[in-house]
Structure formats: structure tokens, C-alpha cells
Z-matrix of the N, CA and C atoms (Angstrom, degrees):
N
C 1 1.442
C 2 1.532 1 107.62
N 3 1.274 2 115.32 1 135.69
C 4 1.465 3 118.87 2 -178.20
C 5 1.524 4 109.76 3 -75.56
N 6 1.305 5 115.37 4 160.71
C 7 1.454 6 122.07 5 -178.78
C 8 1.538 7 111.36 6 -62.32
N 9 1.333 8 117.47 7 -38.63
C 10 1.474 9 121.03 8 -179.81
C 11 1.525 10 111.99 9 -64.89
N 12 1.340 11 116.99 10 -41.19
C 13 1.475 12 119.99 11 178.29
C 14 1.521 13 110.29 12 -65.99
N 15 1.328 14 116.49 13 -38.80
C 16 1.460 15 121.03 14 178.65
C 17 1.533 16 110.15 15 -62.45
N 18 1.319 17 118.29 16 -45.38
C 19 1.462 18 122.51 17 179.71
C 20 1.532 19 110.85 18 -63.75
N 21 1.330 20 116.13 19 -42.01
C 22 1.453 21 120.52 20 179.14
C 23 1.530 22 110.74 21 -63.20
N 24 1.313 23 116.90 22 -44.32
C 25 1.466 24 122.03 23 179.46
C 26 1.531 25 110.20 24 -63.45
N 27 1.313 26 116.55 25 -42.47
C 28 1.464 27 121.55 26 178.73
C 29 1.529 28 110.73 27 -62.09
N 30 1.312 29 117.48 28 -45.25
C 31 1.466 30 121.75 29 179.60
C 32 1.529 31 111.28 30 -63.52
N 33 1.317 32 117.12 31 -40.01
C 34 1.465 33 120.19 32 178.24
C 35 1.526 34 111.60 33 -65.15
N 36 1.322 35 116.96 34 -40.17
C 37 1.467 36 120.18 35 177.97
C 38 1.522 37 111.19 36 -65.52
N 39 1.322 38 117.55 37 -40.55
C 40 1.463 39 120.95 38 177.82
C 41 1.526 40 109.71 39 -64.86
N 42 1.317 41 117.63 40 -44.07
C 43 1.455 42 121.95 41 178.11
C 44 1.531 43 111.01 42 -61.19
N 45 1.326 44 117.46 43 -45.08
C 46 1.460 45 122.30 44 178.28
C 47 1.528 46 110.80 45 -60.59
N 48 1.315 47 116.75 46 -41.26
C 49 1.467 48 120.94 47 178.33
C 50 1.524 49 110.39 48 -59.62
N 51 1.338 50 117.27 49 -48.20
C 52 1.456 51 120.27 50 -178.14
C 53 1.527 52 112.72 51 -69.07
N 54 1.302 53 118.48 52 -33.06
C 55 1.468 54 121.52 53 175.14
C 56 1.528 55 109.56 54 -65.35
N 57 1.323 56 117.57 55 -43.80
C 58 1.467 57 121.53 56 178.31
C 59 1.526 58 110.62 57 -64.70
N 60 1.322 59 116.75 58 -40.98
C 61 1.456 60 121.10 59 178.61
C 62 1.526 61 110.86 60 -62.84
N 63 1.331 62 117.39 61 -45.13
C 64 1.465 63 121.48 62 178.85
C 65 1.533 64 110.66 63 -64.17
N 66 1.322 65 117.35 64 -40.97
C 67 1.462 66 120.89 65 178.15
C 68 1.519 67 111.74 66 -63.19
N 69 1.318 68 117.03 67 -42.18
C 70 1.461 69 121.15 68 177.49
C 71 1.520 70 112.06 69 -63.19
N 72 1.326 71 116.46 70 -41.47
C 73 1.457 72 121.06 71 178.86
C 74 1.536 73 110.44 72 -63.48
N 75 1.328 74 117.09 73 -43.84
C 76 1.463 75 120.57 74 178.95
C 77 1.524 76 111.65 75 -62.92
N 78 1.315 77 117.31 76 -42.62
C 79 1.462 78 121.12 77 178.84
C 80 1.522 79 110.69 78 -63.38
N 81 1.325 80 116.30 79 -44.11
C 82 1.473 81 120.52 80 179.38
C 83 1.519 82 110.15 81 -61.53
N 84 1.314 83 118.56 82 -44.64
C 85 1.458 84 121.90 83 -179.68
C 86 1.525 85 111.70 84 -69.94
N 87 1.316 86 118.09 85 -29.90
C 88 1.462 87 121.16 86 177.95
C 89 1.521 88 110.22 87 -65.10
N 90 1.321 89 116.78 88 -38.17
C 91 1.460 90 121.64 89 -177.10
C 92 1.529 91 112.66 90 -82.45
N 93 1.324 92 117.44 91 -21.71
C 94 1.459 93 121.99 92 -173.80
C 95 1.518 94 110.21 93 -83.39
N 96 1.339 95 117.37 94 131.82
C 97 1.461 96 119.86 95 176.44
C 98 1.529 97 110.36 96 -65.83
N 99 1.320 98 116.20 97 151.33
C 100 1.459 99 121.02 98 -177.50
C 101 1.523 100 110.88 99 -103.14
N 102 1.320 101 117.61 100 54.23
C 103 1.447 102 120.30 101 177.65
C 104 1.514 103 110.16 102 -151.05
N 105 1.314 104 115.64 103 163.54
C 106 1.461 105 122.44 104 177.83
C 107 1.519 106 107.82 105 -124.63
N 108 1.314 107 115.91 106 169.14
C 109 1.459 108 119.04 107 -176.11
C 110 1.528 109 111.55 108 -71.18
N 111 1.346 110 114.12 109 152.68
C 112 1.465 111 121.33 110 172.92
C 113 1.526 112 106.82 111 -136.66
N 114 1.316 113 118.20 112 155.62
C 115 1.473 114 120.54 113 -176.34
C 116 1.527 115 112.97 114 -55.97
N 117 1.317 116 114.99 115 141.02
C 118 1.461 117 121.97 116 179.40
C 119 1.524 118 110.23 117 -67.86
N 120 1.329 119 116.80 118 133.99
C 121 1.461 120 123.56 119 176.56
C 122 1.527 121 106.92 120 -131.33
N 123 1.351 122 117.82 121 109.33
C 124 1.469 123 120.10 122 -175.42
C 125 1.527 124 114.52 123 -59.34
N 126 1.328 125 118.49 124 -32.65
C 127 1.473 126 120.15 125 179.58
C 128 1.524 127 111.11 126 -68.91
N 129 1.309 128 117.20 127 -42.06
C 130 1.462 129 120.96 128 178.55
C 131 1.524 130 109.75 129 -69.98
N 132 1.339 131 116.50 130 -39.06
C 133 1.464 132 121.24 131 -178.87
C 134 1.518 133 111.87 132 -56.71
N 135 1.321 134 116.57 133 -41.07
C 136 1.460 135 120.18 134 -172.92
C 137 1.524 136 113.80 135 -77.77
N 138 1.346 137 118.12 136 -0.01
C 139 1.456 138 120.38 137 170.76
C 140 1.521 139 107.37 138 -72.69
N 141 1.334 140 118.71 139 148.52
C 142 1.465 141 120.55 140 -177.44
C 143 1.531 142 112.52 141 -60.82
N 144 1.332 143 115.63 142 141.24
C 145 1.466 144 120.63 143 173.55
C 146 1.517 145 108.10 144 -63.89
N 147 1.308 146 116.67 145 148.31
C 148 1.468 147 123.49 146 179.94
C 149 1.524 148 112.88 147 65.87
N 150 1.328 149 117.61 148 19.18
C 151 1.458 150 119.23 149 177.34
C 152 1.525 151 109.13 150 -82.14
N 153 1.335 152 117.95 151 161.59
C 154 1.463 153 120.12 152 178.62
C 155 1.525 154 112.50 153 -58.89
N 156 1.336 155 117.57 154 -24.20
C 157 1.461 156 120.26 155 -179.93
C 158 1.527 157 111.94 156 -81.71
N 159 1.330 158 118.03 157 1.71
C 160 1.465 159 122.24 158 179.42
C 161 1.529 160 110.22 159 -120.38
N 162 1.333 161 117.88 160 56.73
C 163 1.461 162 119.47 161 -175.48
C 164 1.517 163 113.95 162 -74.01
N 165 1.311 164 118.18 163 -23.14
C 166 1.465 165 120.57 164 -174.21
C 167 1.524 166 111.72 165 -116.31
N 168 1.295 167 116.76 166 33.15
C 169 1.471 168 121.57 167 174.67
C 170 1.522 169 112.07 168 60.91
N 171 1.301 170 116.85 169 46.65
C 172 1.455 171 121.30 170 -176.65
C 173 1.525 172 111.25 171 -60.02
N 174 1.326 173 116.99 172 -43.15
C 175 1.472 174 119.06 173 -179.29
C 176 1.531 175 111.25 174 -63.19
N 177 1.306 176 117.23 175 -38.25
C 178 1.465 177 119.68 176 178.79
C 179 1.521 178 111.67 177 -64.57
N 180 1.331 179 116.53 178 -40.55
C 181 1.460 180 118.83 179 179.89
C 182 1.523 181 111.28 180 -67.20
N 183 1.332 182 116.94 181 -36.21
C 184 1.466 183 119.85 182 176.75
C 185 1.524 184 111.08 183 -70.91
N 186 1.326 185 117.06 184 -36.90
C 187 1.469 186 120.42 185 177.56
C 188 1.531 187 110.10 186 -62.27
N 189 1.333 188 116.45 187 -41.05
C 190 1.469 189 119.34 188 176.43
C 191 1.517 190 110.92 189 -59.93
N 192 1.323 191 117.34 190 -40.11
C 193 1.461 192 121.57 191 177.85
C 194 1.524 193 110.60 192 -60.94
N 195 1.330 194 116.95 193 -45.77
C 196 1.470 195 120.75 194 179.16
C 197 1.522 196 111.42 195 -61.03
N 198 1.331 197 116.83 196 -42.51
C 199 1.465 198 121.54 197 -178.67
C 200 1.528 199 110.81 198 -68.91
N 201 1.333 200 116.71 199 -47.92
C 202 1.465 201 120.85 200 -177.27
C 203 1.523 202 112.34 201 -62.20
N 204 1.334 203 117.47 202 -34.38
C 205 1.470 204 121.31 203 -178.87
C 206 1.525 205 112.71 204 -90.94
N 207 1.338 206 118.00 205 -6.86
C 208 1.465 207 121.30 206 179.71
C 209 1.516 208 113.07 207 67.93
N 210 1.321 209 117.63 208 26.64
C 211 1.461 210 122.92 209 -176.04
C 212 1.531 211 112.16 210 -59.63
N 213 1.325 212 117.05 211 -37.06
C 214 1.468 213 120.52 212 -174.56
C 215 1.524 214 113.49 213 -86.70
N 216 1.321 215 117.88 214 -16.86
C 217 1.465 216 121.22 215 -177.73
C 218 1.530 217 110.85 216 -60.57
N 219 1.337 218 115.54 217 127.64
C 220 1.456 219 121.53 218 177.94
C 221 1.519 220 114.52 219 85.14
N 222 1.314 221 118.37 220 -6.58
C 223 1.470 222 120.64 221 179.96
C 224 1.526 223 110.22 222 -74.14
N 225 1.320 224 115.07 223 149.49
C 226 1.468 225 120.38 224 176.44
C 227 1.524 226 108.69 225 -78.04
N 228 1.329 227 114.82 226 165.73
C 229 1.459 228 120.25 227 177.76
C 230 1.526 229 110.00 228 -60.04
N 231 1.332 230 117.15 229 -39.38
C 232 1.464 231 121.00 230 179.52
C 233 1.528 232 110.81 231 -64.60
N 234 1.332 233 117.65 232 -42.53
C 235 1.466 234 120.80 233 178.72
C 236 1.527 235 111.49 234 -63.13
N 237 1.330 236 116.17 235 -39.99
C 238 1.465 237 120.50 236 178.83
C 239 1.525 238 109.85 237 -64.79
N 240 1.325 239 117.26 238 -43.42
C 241 1.464 240 121.62 239 179.95
C 242 1.526 241 110.71 240 -63.05
N 243 1.319 242 116.98 241 -40.25
C 244 1.470 243 120.13 242 178.19
C 245 1.529 244 110.73 243 -63.90
N 246 1.305 245 117.40 244 -37.17
C 247 1.459 246 121.71 245 -177.27
C 248 1.534 247 112.90 246 -80.28
N 249 1.351 248 116.48 247 -45.56
C 250 1.460 249 121.29 248 -171.95
C 251 1.524 250 114.88 249 -108.22
N 252 1.318 251 117.56 250 -13.34
C 253 1.463 252 120.59 251 -173.53
C 254 1.531 253 109.22 252 87.98
N 255 1.324 254 115.99 253 -173.60
C 256 1.462 255 120.72 254 -179.21
C 257 1.531 256 110.17 255 -73.90
N 258 1.333 257 116.74 256 142.45
C 259 1.469 258 119.31 257 178.87
C 260 1.523 259 111.00 258 -71.87
N 261 1.311 260 115.44 259 157.06
C 262 1.466 261 120.95 260 177.47
C 263 1.526 262 111.45 261 -77.74
N 264 1.320 263 115.26 262 -25.07
C 265 1.467 264 120.40 263 -179.92
C 266 1.519 265 108.56 264 -144.74
N 267 1.332 266 115.54 265 138.30
C 268 1.461 267 121.50 266 175.85
C 269 1.512 268 108.21 267 -126.94
N 270 1.306 269 116.03 268 133.98
C 271 1.450 270 120.62 269 177.88
C 272 1.516 271 109.69 270 -136.11
N 273 1.299 272 115.73 271 -175.53
C 274 1.458 273 120.23 272 179.74
C 275 1.532 274 108.44 273 -70.33
N 276 1.307 275 115.60 274 106.39
C 277 1.454 276 121.06 275 176.77
C 278 1.518 277 115.56 276 87.45
N 279 1.339 278 118.16 277 5.31
C 280 1.468 279 118.10 278 179.43
C 281 1.524 280 111.74 279 -150.15
N 282 1.325 281 114.68 280 158.00
C 283 1.455 282 124.56 281 168.28
C 284 1.514 283 107.04 282 -126.17
N 285 1.326 284 116.24 283 151.69
C 286 1.461 285 121.05 284 179.86
C 287 1.522 286 109.68 285 -135.52
N 288 1.326 287 115.61 286 133.37
C 289 1.454 288 122.77 287 176.54
C 290 1.522 289 108.85 288 -114.33
N 291 1.332 290 116.40 289 122.98
C 292 1.466 291 120.06 290 179.02
C 293 1.528 292 108.82 291 -72.31
N 294 1.328 293 116.59 292 132.81
C 295 1.459 294 121.35 293 -177.38
C 296 1.521 295 113.32 294 -105.52
N 297 1.319 296 117.63 295 -16.22
C 298 1.453 297 120.27 296 -179.44
C 299 1.519 298 112.11 297 106.05
N 300 1.315 299 115.52 298 -177.23
C 301 1.467 300 121.42 299 -179.89
C 302 1.515 301 109.33 300 -99.96
N 303 1.323 302 114.71 301 133.83
C 304 1.452 303 120.57 302 -176.98
C 305 1.516 304 110.54 303 -128.01
N 306 1.337 305 116.56 304 139.52
C 307 1.457 306 119.43 305 -178.84
C 308 1.508 307 112.71 306 -81.16
N 309 1.313 308 114.83 307 140.78
C 310 1.452 309 123.52 308 166.65
C 311 1.510 310 100.94 309 -129.18
N 312 1.310 311 118.84 310 -131.01
C 313 1.457 312 119.02 311 167.25
C 314 1.527 313 107.93 312 -83.99
N 315 1.338 314 115.84 313 -11.22
C 316 1.453 315 123.45 314 172.07
C 317 1.512 316 105.61 315 -128.41
N 318 1.332 317 118.43 316 -177.82
C 319 1.457 318 120.58 317 176.06
C 320 1.511 319 108.04 318 -102.52
N 321 1.327 320 116.45 319 129.39
C 322 1.451 321 121.63 320 -178.27
C 323 1.520 322 110.13 321 -111.07
N 324 1.316 323 116.24 322 129.83
C 325 1.449 324 122.97 323 173.26
C 326 1.518 325 105.29 324 -92.99
N 327 1.329 326 117.78 325 122.63
C 328 1.458 327 121.01 326 -170.73
C 329 1.517 328 112.52 327 -118.85
N 330 1.329 329 114.77 328 150.57
C 331 1.461 330 122.83 329 175.85
C 332 1.517 331 109.62 330 -136.68
N 333 1.338 332 115.89 331 145.52
C 334 1.456 333 122.36 332 168.37
C 335 1.515 334 105.27 333 -93.80
N 336 1.317 335 116.77 334 120.09
C 337 1.462 336 121.04 335 -176.69
C 338 1.521 337 109.26 336 -114.81
N 339 1.332 338 115.35 337 125.71
C 340 1.464 339 121.92 338 -179.90
C 341 1.518 340 109.70 339 -109.14
N 342 1.310 341 116.74 340 128.21
C 343 1.466 342 122.14 341 176.29
C 344 1.529 343 107.95 342 -99.20
N 345 1.323 344 115.61 343 128.58
C 346 1.465 345 121.40 344 179.58
C 347 1.525 346 110.67 345 -105.00
N 348 1.330 347 115.33 346 162.60
C 349 1.463 348 120.06 347 174.20
C 350 1.530 349 108.95 348 -70.28
N 351 1.323 350 117.02 349 178.27
C 352 1.470 351 120.95 350 -174.65
C 353 1.517 352 113.96 351 -58.19
N 354 1.314 353 117.83 352 -36.14
C 355 1.463 354 120.62 353 -179.00
C 356 1.512 355 113.91 354 -88.02
N 357 1.329 356 117.18 355 5.90
C 358 1.464 357 122.45 356 -177.42
C 359 1.528 358 111.30 357 56.79
N 360 1.342 359 116.50 358 35.50
C 361 1.456 360 120.08 359 -177.91
C 362 1.531 361 112.90 360 -100.56
N 363 1.334 362 118.26 361 -31.25
C 364 1.465 363 121.62 362 -177.35
C 365 1.524 364 111.11 363 -138.13
N 366 1.346 365 115.61 364 144.31
C 367 1.464 366 121.05 365 175.70
C 368 1.526 367 108.42 366 -72.76
N 369 1.322 368 115.50 367 128.32
C 370 1.470 369 120.85 368 177.63
C 371 1.519 370 112.09 369 -98.21
N 372 1.321 371 117.00 370 -21.98
C 373 1.456 372 120.14 371 179.97
C 374 1.514 373 110.71 372 -172.71
N 375 1.334 374 114.68 373 157.41
C 376 1.454 375 120.89 374 179.50
C 377 1.525 376 108.78 375 -137.61
N 378 1.343 377 115.83 376 140.22
C 379 1.466 378 121.04 377 177.77
C 380 1.527 379 109.00 378 -140.57
N 381 1.329 380 114.82 379 154.86
C 382 1.459 381 120.71 380 171.26
C 383 1.518 382 105.70 381 -105.30
N 384 1.326 383 116.52 382 121.23
C 385 1.461 384 121.94 383 -178.09
C 386 1.518 385 109.36 384 -107.82
N 387 1.342 386 115.25 385 137.65
C 388 1.462 387 121.68 386 -178.60
C 389 1.523 388 109.50 387 -121.14
N 390 1.320 389 115.99 388 134.31
C 391 1.458 390 121.99 389 174.34
C 392 1.516 391 107.24 390 -128.50
N 393 1.327 392 117.23 391 126.05
C 394 1.452 393 119.96 392 176.44
C 395 1.515 394 108.24 393 -62.60
N 396 1.315 395 117.87 394 132.53
C 397 1.463 396 122.70 395 -172.92
C 398 1.516 397 111.87 396 -54.23
N 399 1.311 398 118.83 397 -39.99
C 400 1.472 399 121.46 398 179.92
C 401 1.525 400 111.17 399 -61.56
N 402 1.344 401 118.01 400 -30.72
C 403 1.465 402 121.47 401 179.77
C 404 1.511 403 112.16 402 -76.27
N 405 1.334 404 117.85 403 -26.85
C 406 1.453 405 120.13 404 -174.71
C 407 1.517 406 112.98 405 -82.07
N 408 1.312 407 118.25 406 -6.94
C 409 1.471 408 120.78 407 -178.96
C 410 1.489 409 111.38 408 -92.63
């Protein structure tokens, strides 16, 4: 193989690597919500999700605060209801609170999901789940 072909092949591989890297970064940022946690405020929390007073995903930022600080871990179902109100969805071993749609490079529909122990007596874990709106349809 001549030196020129080798250089051309090397340059193409480097270019391909950087294109793949840039594409991966864009995809990661598209899926990632564009907000950080803020302190939980029960009065603000109890406003409806997706209301005009929640333009910047306030509930999602407060949910992140609750999860990051472990505030809900070990709480009873009654304590959670007093703090957050009734969940939007209840299933076997979990509760889910709708947080609304939040912008990233895409729009994310978010939920606060609480996992309970077998008897539904105590919260074992809490997570904020994000689904890009286009994926949920």
C-alpha cells in the first residue's frame, strides 16, 4: 500500500471516529433533561403538573431533590401521601407521580416513581424517570 493511500485511510478513520463521537454526544444530550434539582416546596408541588405556573419543570426539579437526598426512603404510604398527595398511578409495589413535560434538546415526559416493600408499607427507593415524548406515542 502506498504512503498516500495509508494517510488517506488514516484520515478517514479519524474523521469517522469524530463524527461518531459527535453523534453520540448529541444523542446523549437529546435524551438528558436540561434541569437540576431545587429544594422541595410542598405548596408548589401540589400545583397541577403541566400547569401554566410550571413552565420550567418545577416539579421535576423538586423530585430530583427528594431522590438525591433520600427524603422518601423509609416513609410510609401515609407519610408520602401527606407530603406529595395521591399518586397518579398505583401498581403492585409502586406509586407514580406525573411531573410534566420538560425540555432538554428534546421534550421529556417525567414521572417520580416510588418502589415499596412487599406489604406496601415503606418506600424502598425513588427514581425520576424520563421518556422522550416522541417515544411515548
